[in-house]
N, C-alpha and C positions, 0 to 999 in steps of 0.2 A: 724369198721375193722372187716370182718368176720373171722370165725374160721381157714378157710381155706388159707385165706390171712395171719392171724398169724403165721400158720405152714409154710407155703413157705417161708415167711419172716424169722423164724428161721432156717430152713433148709438153705437157701441162707446164710444166718449167720454164720452159723456154717462150711458149706464150706469152705466158706472163710478164717474163722479163720484155720480151716485144714490146706487149701493150704497154707497159709502164715507160717503155724508151719513147713511145710513139707519143703518150700522154704527156712526158716531160718535155719533148721537143715541140708540141703545139704549145704547151705554156711558154717554152723559152721563144719561138715564135711572135705568139701574140705581146707578149712582156717587151720585146725589141721592137714591135711598131709602134707599141705605144710610147717606149722612150724616143722612137723618132720622130712621132707625131710631135711630140712634144718638145722636143728641140726644135723644129722648123716652126712650131708655133712662137718660141722664144725669140728665134731670129729673126721672124717676121716683126714681135715688138720691137727689138733693140733697132731695126732699121726704121720702123716709125720712129721709137724714141730720139734718135739720132737726128731726124728730119725736124722733128718737133723741137729738140734742142738747138739746132742750129739757125730756125727762127726765133726763138725767144734769145739765142744769144745776141741776134740782129736788134732786135727790140729792144733790150737791155742795155747797149753799148751807149746811149744818150745819158742813160743813167748810173753809169760806171763811175768809180772816184777818180778816173783818169780826166773828165771832163768837170772842170772847177766852177761852171757856172751857176748860180743860184735858180731855184726850181721856181717859177712863177705857177700862180695858181690855175693860168691856162695851162702850162708846160705839164702840170698833174694830172689835170683832167685828158690832155689829149693821151700820155704815157698809161693812166689808168685805162683808158677805154681801148688802147691797142691792145695791153695785156690780159684784160678780159677778154677781147674779141678772140685771141691767141688762145685763151684756156677754154672757152666756152663755145664760143661760135664755130672757130675751128676745129673744137674736138682734141686739141693738143694734150689739153689738161688728165686726160686719162693716161697718158704716157709717163706721166713724170712719178719717180720714187716717192715715197712717202716723205721723205727730206726735202726734195726738192720742191715739192708741192706746199710743204709748210713754208718752205723760204719764200716761195711765191707767193703766197697769202701773206705772210708779213708784210713783204714788199708793198702789195695793193694794200693793205692796211694803212701803211705808213703813207704813201702817197693821198690816201682818200683821208687820214687823219690831219694832213697838213702838217706832219711831222717836220722837225727842221732837215735842210737837203744833205747835208753830211751823215746824219742818220740814215735817210735813203740810201744814200750810196753805199755805206756800208752795209746794210740788208742787200743792196744788189749785189754787191762784191761777193756775199755769201753765198748768193746765189748762184750766180756763176760760175764759183768755186764748187759747188756742190753738182752744177751740171758736168763739170770737168770729173769730178769724182764718180758721178754715175756711169760716164763714158770710158771708164778707165785712164783718162790723161794722169789724174793724181790720185794718190791711194790718201789715207786717211792723215797719214803725219804731213805728206804735202800738203794737204789742206789746210790743216790747223797754223803751218806754218806761213802760208798766202795769209790767212784771216789774223794773224799775230797772236794764236795761241799757244797755251804750252803743247809739248810733244806730248804724244801717247806714251812714250818709253817711260816717261814718269806717271805712273798711274795715279799718284797719289793727288799730283797736281794737273794733270790732265782731265778735265771734264769732258762727255763726248763734245763732237763740234757743235751740234744742232743745239744741246743743251746750254753750252757755252755762249752763244750766239742769241737765243732767242729765249731761253728758259726752259723749265720742264714743259715736257709734252702737253699736258694739261692746262699749260697756261698759253698756248699757242691759239692763234685763232682760227678758224676752219671756215671753209667757203660755203 
């Protein structure tokens, strides 16, 4: 191999390596931009969820187990209207997790069907507990303890919190 052939191979080699590095750098930059954009979106959704959940927390306070009064038909209608307005008109339903939405629907179903007040309050307690789980205040074990369910530490005795409270997913009402 002559000197110039060796120089040409070296130059081509360096150009290929440089081109590969440029392509790789471009790909990494695009990937990082996408990750950053996705993270900003998740942060915005989390902020919206926090605001929505704070409002729902206030709306469900009169329905919590801490309040011992029976719910009259008028009370039920009033609370049901407020909850539906929060979910649909205010657009907050789109920020709820699957579990929180399932529990929310269960609460509205119980209010609408005239279920006994203790059953409504138990469902509201489960909803409020799920809000805490979604916001990171409770973990699953703390949520199970709050709802009086077995701990997940013993998987044989511990069904998931949602199924234990409302039955399998296929049996839950939908919006």
